[in-house]
Z-matrix of the N, CA and C atoms (Angstrom, degrees):
N
C 1 1.440
C 2 1.513 1 110.22
N 3 1.244 2 113.60 1 130.44
C 4 1.455 3 118.02 2 -178.84
C 5 1.522 4 108.85 3 -119.59
N 6 1.276 5 113.31 4 133.73
C 7 1.463 6 119.30 5 178.84
C 8 1.517 7 108.09 6 -108.86
N 9 1.284 8 114.24 7 132.05
C 10 1.460 9 119.00 8 179.86
C 11 1.531 10 108.28 9 -114.13
N 12 1.275 11 114.84 10 130.94
C 13 1.464 12 120.33 11 178.20
C 14 1.518 13 108.76 12 -108.54
N 15 1.277 14 114.38 13 134.19
C 16 1.450 15 118.00 14 175.84
C 17 1.527 16 107.42 15 -106.57
N 18 1.265 17 115.78 16 115.99
C 19 1.468 18 120.50 17 -179.63
C 20 1.519 19 111.86 18 -72.50
N 21 1.281 20 118.34 19 -27.09
C 22 1.458 21 120.84 20 -177.67
C 23 1.530 22 111.66 21 -75.74
N 24 1.339 23 116.64 22 -17.25
C 25 1.460 24 119.73 23 -177.77
C 26 1.536 25 111.89 24 -85.97
N 27 1.312 26 118.17 25 -8.71
C 28 1.468 27 120.05 26 179.97
C 29 1.514 28 110.63 27 -65.47
N 30 1.327 29 115.06 28 141.74
C 31 1.464 30 119.00 29 178.88
C 32 1.516 31 108.80 30 -90.37
N 33 1.268 32 116.04 31 132.34
C 34 1.459 33 120.84 32 176.94
C 35 1.524 34 108.05 33 -101.98
N 36 1.328 35 118.24 34 148.51
C 37 1.468 36 119.66 35 177.49
C 38 1.526 37 110.62 36 -64.69
N 39 1.305 38 113.95 37 143.59
C 40 1.458 39 119.53 38 -179.19
C 41 1.530 40 108.72 39 -77.92
N 42 1.281 41 118.09 40 127.60
C 43 1.458 42 122.36 41 -175.63
C 44 1.519 43 113.14 42 -99.62
N 45 1.315 44 118.60 43 12.85
C 46 1.450 45 121.62 44 -179.79
C 47 1.523 46 109.96 45 -102.18
N 48 1.307 47 115.95 46 147.98
C 49 1.462 48 120.96 47 177.98
C 50 1.522 49 107.88 48 -103.75
N 51 1.299 50 114.83 49 130.70
C 52 1.458 51 119.81 50 177.14
C 53 1.528 52 107.57 51 -85.69
N 54 1.309 53 118.17 52 110.56
C 55 1.456 54 121.93 53 -174.67
C 56 1.525 55 114.10 54 -91.34
N 57 1.302 56 118.76 55 -4.39
C 58 1.464 57 121.07 56 -178.00
C 59 1.537 58 111.16 57 -62.35
N 60 1.346 59 120.77 58 -47.80
C 61 1.466 60 119.14 59 176.85
C 62 1.534 61 112.33 60 -62.63
N 63 1.318 62 116.77 61 -35.05
C 64 1.460 63 121.21 62 177.99
C 65 1.527 64 110.53 63 -62.97
N 66 1.311 65 116.99 64 -43.44
C 67 1.470 66 121.41 65 178.86
C 68 1.519 67 110.31 66 -64.76
N 69 1.327 68 117.22 67 -40.39
C 70 1.466 69 120.54 68 177.80
C 71 1.519 70 111.36 69 -60.21
N 72 1.310 71 116.88 70 -45.57
C 73 1.470 72 121.13 71 179.54
C 74 1.524 73 110.20 72 -64.23
N 75 1.312 74 117.56 73 -42.27
C 76 1.460 75 120.92 74 -179.73
C 77 1.522 76 111.60 75 -63.97
N 78 1.312 77 118.11 76 -38.52
C 79 1.469 78 120.86 77 178.45
C 80 1.531 79 110.98 78 -66.60
N 81 1.320 80 116.33 79 -39.83
C 82 1.470 81 119.67 80 176.98
C 83 1.530 82 110.22 81 -63.24
N 84 1.331 83 117.13 82 -44.55
C 85 1.471 84 120.48 83 178.03
C 86 1.527 85 111.21 84 -62.89
N 87 1.322 86 117.15 85 -39.53
C 88 1.453 87 120.68 86 178.75
C 89 1.523 88 110.90 87 -61.19
N 90 1.310 89 117.16 88 -43.83
C 91 1.466 90 120.88 89 178.73
C 92 1.528 91 110.40 90 -63.75
N 93 1.323 92 117.12 91 -42.76
C 94 1.465 93 120.52 92 179.08
C 95 1.521 94 110.54 93 -60.69
N 96 1.337 95 117.71 94 -46.31
C 97 1.465 96 120.52 95 -179.84
C 98 1.521 97 111.91 96 -66.85
N 99 1.325 98 117.79 97 -34.97
C 100 1.464 99 120.19 98 178.49
C 101 1.527 100 110.84 99 -66.15
N 102 1.308 101 116.98 100 -32.38
C 103 1.467 102 120.37 101 -179.84
C 104 1.525 103 111.40 102 -79.38
N 105 1.340 104 117.31 103 -40.97
C 106 1.468 105 120.08 104 -173.95
C 107 1.519 106 114.05 105 -83.70
N 108 1.312 107 120.15 106 -25.00
C 109 1.472 108 121.55 107 -177.27
C 110 1.527 109 113.31 108 -59.72
N 111 1.321 110 120.94 109 -46.20
C 112 1.470 111 118.66 110 177.68
C 113 1.529 112 112.77 111 -62.33
N 114 1.311 113 118.03 112 -29.50
C 115 1.461 114 120.24 113 179.21
C 116 1.521 115 111.43 114 -70.57
N 117 1.329 116 117.58 115 -30.42
C 118 1.458 117 120.99 116 -178.47
C 119 1.524 118 112.12 117 -71.68
N 120 1.317 119 118.88 118 -29.33
C 121 1.449 120 121.05 119 -175.80
C 122 1.525 121 112.84 120 -78.16
N 123 1.333 122 118.89 121 -5.91
C 124 1.449 123 120.96 122 -179.23
C 125 1.522 124 112.30 123 -82.80
N 126 1.315 125 118.85 124 -18.57
C 127 1.455 126 121.89 125 -177.95
C 128 1.519 127 111.43 126 -84.68
N 129 1.319 128 115.57 127 171.59
C 130 1.455 129 122.36 128 177.03
C 131 1.517 130 107.73 129 -88.03
N 132 1.322 131 116.69 130 127.72
C 133 1.457 132 120.36 131 -179.27
C 134 1.520 133 109.35 132 -84.05
N 135 1.322 134 115.84 133 121.40
C 136 1.463 135 120.82 134 177.77
C 137 1.515 136 108.89 135 -139.62
N 138 1.302 137 116.00 136 156.49
C 139 1.459 138 122.18 137 172.39
C 140 1.520 139 106.89 138 -107.17
N 141 1.327 140 116.53 139 110.43
C 142 1.453 141 120.20 140 -179.11
C 143 1.515 142 110.16 141 -75.88
N 144 1.330 143 117.35 142 144.97
C 145 1.463 144 119.59 143 179.78
C 146 1.525 145 110.90 144 -68.36
N 147 1.308 146 116.15 145 148.96
C 148 1.452 147 122.60 146 178.32
C 149 1.527 148 109.12 147 -81.50
N 150 1.321 149 116.53 148 164.23
C 151 1.454 150 119.43 149 -179.43
C 152 1.521 151 111.72 150 -69.04
N 153 1.322 152 116.39 151 -36.05
C 154 1.454 153 120.29 152 176.06
C 155 1.514 154 107.61 153 -108.71
N 156 1.325 155 116.21 154 104.02
C 157 1.459 156 119.19 155 -177.95
C 158 1.510 157 110.41 156 -106.01
N 159 1.297 158 114.86 157 153.16
C 160 1.456 159 121.62 158 178.45
C 161 1.518 160 109.00 159 -104.81
N 162 1.306 161 116.65 160 153.88
C 163 1.456 162 121.19 161 176.66
C 164 1.522 163 109.28 162 -67.90
N 165 1.331 164 115.75 163 150.79
C 166 1.461 165 120.00 164 178.38
C 167 1.520 166 109.49 165 -66.57
N 168 1.323 167 117.63 166 140.65
C 169 1.463 168 119.52 167 176.96
C 170 1.524 169 110.51 168 -61.84
N 171 1.328 170 117.79 169 147.73
C 172 1.470 171 120.14 170 -177.18
C 173 1.515 172 114.59 171 -63.48
N 174 1.331 173 119.85 172 -27.07
C 175 1.463 174 120.86 173 -179.02
C 176 1.518 175 112.07 174 -78.02
N 177 1.333 176 117.48 175 -11.53
C 178 1.452 177 119.94 176 -178.92
C 179 1.527 178 110.14 177 -75.78
N 180 1.331 179 116.18 178 149.70
C 181 1.453 180 121.57 179 179.91
C 182 1.522 181 110.85 180 -67.28
N 183 1.331 182 115.67 181 158.05
C 184 1.455 183 120.78 182 176.33
C 185 1.522 184 109.10 183 -61.24
N 186 1.338 185 117.83 184 133.20
C 187 1.469 186 118.47 185 -178.66
C 188 1.521 187 111.81 186 -70.71
N 189 1.329 188 115.27 187 152.37
C 190 1.460 189 121.14 188 171.96
C 191 1.529 190 105.86 189 -85.18
N 192 1.332 191 116.77 190 120.37
C 193 1.460 192 120.65 191 -177.84
C 194 1.519 193 109.38 192 -117.73
N 195 1.335 194 114.96 193 118.33
C 196 1.455 195 121.59 194 175.94
C 197 1.527 196 106.86 195 -99.42
N 198 1.320 197 116.03 196 124.50
C 199 1.456 198 121.18 197 178.58
C 200 1.523 199 108.74 198 -106.83
N 201 1.338 200 115.89 199 135.30
C 202 1.459 201 121.93 200 176.18
C 203 1.527 202 106.55 201 -115.68
N 204 1.352 203 116.17 202 115.66
C 205 1.465 204 119.62 203 -176.94
C 206 1.529 205 111.00 204 -82.12
N 207 1.338 206 118.88 205 175.68
C 208 1.474 207 120.50 206 -177.03
C 209 1.527 208 114.09 207 -59.73
N 210 1.318 209 117.92 208 -23.81
C 211 1.471 210 120.74 209 178.47
C 212 1.528 211 112.24 210 -87.57
N 213 1.328 212 117.99 211 -3.09
C 214 1.458 213 121.16 212 178.41
C 215 1.515 214 114.34 213 88.47
N 216 1.331 215 118.26 214 15.31
C 217 1.470 216 121.32 215 177.79
C 218 1.519 217 109.80 216 -85.96
N 219 1.345 218 115.53 217 148.98
C 220 1.458 219 121.96 218 -178.10
C 221 1.526 220 110.92 219 -99.66
N 222 1.337 221 115.17 220 143.18
C 223 1.456 222 123.44 221 174.75
C 224 1.528 223 107.25 222 -133.90
N 225 1.337 224 116.66 223 145.65
C 226 1.459 225 120.79 224 178.78
C 227 1.517 226 108.65 225 -126.92
N 228 1.334 227 116.15 226 130.16
C 229 1.461 228 120.68 227 -174.57
C 230 1.523 229 113.93 228 -66.22
N 231 1.331 230 119.30 229 -19.40
C 232 1.466 231 120.37 230 -177.74
C 233 1.529 232 112.29 231 -104.56
N 234 1.332 233 116.75 232 7.37
C 235 1.468 234 118.22 233 179.07
C 236 1.527 235 109.13 234 -73.68
N 237 1.344 236 116.72 235 168.61
C 238 1.463 237 120.18 236 -178.28
C 239 1.532 238 111.37 237 -63.25
N 240 1.324 239 117.61 238 -32.22
C 241 1.472 240 122.34 239 176.16
C 242 1.524 241 108.11 240 -129.09
N 243 1.341 242 118.25 241 88.66
C 244 1.464 243 121.08 242 -175.25
C 245 1.530 244 114.60 243 -61.63
N 246 1.326 245 117.33 244 -21.15
C 247 1.467 246 119.36 245 -178.73
C 248 1.527 247 112.46 246 -90.61
N 249 1.343 248 117.42 247 -0.57
C 250 1.465 249 122.05 248 178.81
C 251 1.525 250 109.81 249 -101.12
N 252 1.348 251 117.27 250 134.97
C 253 1.474 252 118.74 251 178.54
C 254 1.529 253 111.07 252 -66.74
N 255 1.334 254 115.13 253 150.28
C 256 1.464 255 121.10 254 178.49
C 257 1.528 256 108.54 255 -127.01
N 258 1.319 257 115.17 256 159.50
C 259 1.467 258 120.32 257 179.86
C 260 1.533 259 109.67 258 -79.66
N 261 1.311 260 115.64 259 165.70
C 262 1.461 261 120.96 260 179.12
C 263 1.527 262 111.09 261 -61.76
N 264 1.324 263 117.39 262 -37.99
C 265 1.465 264 121.27 263 -179.69
C 266 1.529 265 110.97 264 -66.40
N 267 1.338 266 116.70 265 -43.89
C 268 1.470 267 120.24 266 178.72
C 269 1.527 268 109.77 267 -64.35
N 270 1.327 269 116.70 268 -41.87
C 271 1.466 270 121.14 269 178.22
C 272 1.526 271 110.13 270 -57.92
N 273 1.306 272 116.91 271 -49.12
C 274 1.457 273 121.33 272 -178.82
C 275 1.529 274 111.30 273 -61.32
N 276 1.344 275 116.83 274 -43.22
C 277 1.471 276 120.55 275 -179.85
C 278 1.524 277 111.67 276 -64.93
N 279 1.341 278 117.07 277 -43.94
C 280 1.470 279 120.20 278 -179.62
C 281 1.525 280 111.46 279 -63.93
N 282 1.324 281 116.64 280 -43.08
C 283 1.463 282 119.96 281 -179.56
C 284 1.532 283 110.60 282 -67.13
N 285 1.329 284 117.39 283 -40.97
C 286 1.458 285 120.80 284 177.74
C 287 1.525 286 110.28 285 -59.01
N 288 1.328 287 116.75 286 -45.39
C 289 1.472 288 120.75 287 179.52
C 290 1.528 289 111.29 288 -62.74
N 291 1.331 290 117.39 289 -44.25
C 292 1.457 291 120.57 290 -177.89
C 293 1.529 292 111.85 291 -66.36
N 294 1.330 293 117.25 292 -40.60
C 295 1.460 294 119.91 293 -179.95
C 296 1.524 295 111.16 294 -71.36
N 297 1.344 296 117.22 295 -30.78
C 298 1.467 297 120.38 296 177.83
C 299 1.526 298 110.95 297 -69.34
N 300 1.333 299 117.61 298 -30.62
C 301 1.463 300 121.15 299 179.32
C 302 1.520 301 111.74 300 -70.33
N 303 1.342 302 116.87 301 -22.12
C 304 1.463 303 120.73 302 -176.88
C 305 1.511 304 113.58 303 -67.10
N 306 1.308 305 118.14 304 -26.14
C 307 1.465 306 120.88 305 -179.64
C 308 1.512 307 111.29 306 81.78
N 309 1.341 308 115.72 307 -160.78
C 310 1.463 309 121.57 308 -175.53
C 311 1.518 310 112.79 309 -87.54
N 312 1.319 311 118.06 310 -3.17
C 313 1.459 312 120.99 311 -178.94
C 314 1.514 313 111.50 312 -73.32
N 315 1.315 314 114.80 313 -159.26
C 316 1.461 315 120.05 314 179.66
C 317 1.513 316 109.79 315 -63.48
N 318 1.324 317 115.78 316 132.50
C 319 1.461 318 120.22 317 -175.98
C 320 1.525 319 110.92 318 -74.79
N 321 1.299 320 114.85 319 147.62
C 322 1.457 321 122.75 320 178.58
C 323 1.526 322 109.52 321 -65.12
N 324 1.343 323 118.92 322 137.91
C 325 1.469 324 120.02 323 178.84
C 326 1.529 325 110.99 324 -64.56
N 327 1.332 326 116.29 325 139.85
C 328 1.456 327 122.99 326 179.32
C 329 1.525 328 107.19 327 -122.29
N 330 1.349 329 116.21 328 123.87
C 331 1.458 330 121.34 329 -175.49
C 332 1.518 331 111.00 330 -129.37
N 333 1.338 332 116.24 331 150.45
C 334 1.457 333 122.20 332 176.36
C 335 1.522 334 107.67 333 -118.86
N 336 1.332 335 115.30 334 131.30
C 337 1.458 336 121.70 335 177.39
C 338 1.522 337 106.62 336 -119.76
N 339 1.332 338 116.58 337 105.84
C 340 1.459 339 121.34 338 -177.71
C 341 1.513 340 111.27 339 -108.23
N 342 1.321 341 116.33 340 139.35
C 343 1.463 342 121.67 341 176.13
C 344 1.524 343 109.02 342 -64.59
N 345 1.316 344 116.89 343 145.47
C 346 1.470 345 118.96 344 -176.78
C 347 1.521 346 112.39 345 -68.45
N 348 1.334 347 118.07 346 -16.72
C 349 1.462 348 121.32 347 -179.66
C 350 1.527 349 113.44 348 -98.60
N 351 1.347 350 117.46 349 -0.19
C 352 1.459 351 119.96 350 -178.88
C 353 1.525 352 109.38 351 -77.62
N 354 1.326 353 115.42 352 151.85
C 355 1.448 354 121.70 353 175.81
C 356 1.533 355 108.49 354 -61.54
N 357 1.324 356 116.79 355 131.57
C 358 1.460 357 121.84 356 -178.95
C 359 1.530 358 111.53 357 -56.04
N 360 1.319 359 117.57 358 -32.53
C 361 1.455 360 121.66 359 -179.93
C 362 1.520 361 112.61 360 -61.50
N 363 1.330 362 117.93 361 -32.79
C 364 1.473 363 120.49 362 179.07
C 365 1.530 364 110.92 363 -70.15
N 366 1.332 365 117.20 364 -35.89
C 367 1.472 366 120.04 365 177.22
C 368 1.527 367 109.36 366 -67.36
N 369 1.327 368 117.08 367 -42.49
C 370 1.468 369 120.78 368 177.51
C 371 1.526 370 109.97 369 -64.20
N 372 1.338 371 117.80 370 -38.73
C 373 1.465 372 120.90 371 177.60
C 374 1.530 373 110.27 372 -60.72
N 375 1.334 374 116.80 373 -42.26
C 376 1.470 375 119.94 374 177.79
C 377 1.526 376 110.56 375 -62.08
N 378 1.330 377 116.58 376 -41.02
C 379 1.468 378 119.61 377 179.57
C 380 1.524 379 111.76 378 -65.51
N 381 1.322 380 116.91 379 -39.86
C 382 1.467 381 121.02 380 178.29
C 383 1.528 382 109.86 381 -64.78
N 384 1.327 383 116.94 382 -42.79
C 385 1.469 384 120.05 383 177.99
C 386 1.523 385 111.01 384 -60.26
N 387 1.335 386 116.44 385 -41.69
C 388 1.460 387 120.39 386 179.67
C 389 1.528 388 111.00 387 -66.55
N 390 1.312 389 116.38 388 -39.85
C 391 1.464 390 120.22 389 178.42
C 392 1.528 391 110.56 390 -64.40
N 393 1.325 392 116.91 391 -42.61
C 394 1.461 393 120.76 392 178.90
C 395 1.525 394 111.57 393 -67.50
N 396 1.336 395 116.89 394 -26.84
C 397 1.463 396 120.93 395 179.23
C 398 1.525 397 111.94 396 -78.65
N 399 1.337 398 117.39 397 -7.23
C 400 1.459 399 119.67 398 176.14
C 401 1.512 400 115.32 399 114.03
N 402 1.332 401 118.52 400 4.58
C 403 1.464 402 120.20 401 178.38
C 404 1.524 403 109.04 402 -72.50
N 405 1.331 404 116.26 403 126.68
C 406 1.460 405 119.88 404 -179.24
C 407 1.520 406 111.66 405 -80.01
N 408 1.317 407 117.33 406 -29.97
C 409 1.461 408 121.19 407 176.23
C 410 1.517 409 108.51 408 -144.85
N 411 1.325 410 115.49 409 147.75
C 412 1.456 411 121.93 410 -178.09
C 413 1.517 412 107.80 411 -127.74
N 414 1.324 413 116.91 412 127.93
C 415 1.458 414 121.43 413 177.99
C 416 1.514 415 110.59 414 -102.17
N 417 1.314 416 115.54 415 158.65
C 418 1.460 417 121.92 416 177.20
C 419 1.522 418 108.88 417 -109.96
N 420 1.325 419 116.22 418 134.61
C 421 1.454 420 121.14 419 177.63
C 422 1.525 421 107.69 420 -94.01
N 423 1.327 422 116.06 421 128.07
C 424 1.456 423 121.28 422 176.39
C 425 1.507 424 109.22 423 -132.02
N 426 1.323 425 115.33 424 165.69
C 427 1.457 426 119.74 425 173.30
C 428 1.511 427 108.10 426 -101.07
N 429 1.345 428 116.94 427 142.88
C 430 1.455 429 118.36 428 178.43
C 431 1.524 430 111.33 429 -65.95
N 432 1.319 431 116.92 430 146.68
C 433 1.450 432 122.28 431 178.48
C 434 1.525 433 109.08 432 -76.22
N 435 1.353 434 117.47 433 137.36
C 436 1.473 435 118.51 434 176.69
C 437 1.518 436 110.43 435 -58.59
N 438 1.342 437 118.35 436 148.75
C 439 1.461 438 121.40 437 -175.87
C 440 1.540 439 113.65 438 -58.53
N 441 1.325 440 119.69 439 -30.24
C 442 1.464 441 120.26 440 -177.56
C 443 1.529 442 112.13 441 -79.06
N 444 1.344 443 118.95 442 -9.15
C 445 1.459 444 121.94 443 179.78
C 446 1.530 445 112.74 444 -105.11
N 447 1.321 446 118.26 445 4.55
C 448 1.450 447 122.03 446 -178.69
C 449 1.517 448 109.02 447 -72.37
N 450 1.325 449 115.86 448 130.71
C 451 1.472 450 119.69 449 178.64
C 452 1.518 451 109.21 450 -71.70
N 453 1.310 452 116.93 451 141.06
C 454 1.460 453 118.58 452 -176.82
C 455 1.451 454 114.79 453 -125.06
């Protein structure tokens, strides 16, 4: 018995990439991003605090802290009377002035501390005012949950 092998009949792996399915997927993704991008710009841009936060470095400037009390009044820690409520216009002007003094370097941290019983709309209003005043990112101040109340 003789076995004959034909070397020319062996199949070699195809070394070409078919890009048509790739182009189809990319076009679908492009359409999705074109539709969703305008919807994303309507919200308020904020940087939410992480669960494990670090203390601010000592060389960093004192943060601007806007407090919203249960009645929806605004307070600013750097105002002439931090314990006196201020109007939205005064808040915006003070924050604009403070951020303008910072220069082109690292921006001063801007934080919002809202009472847990305040209307959510007042906290969002404070964030919008801060954004309009020139804050590039706004953090939220929260208290850590006691260990016995952590969901598991």
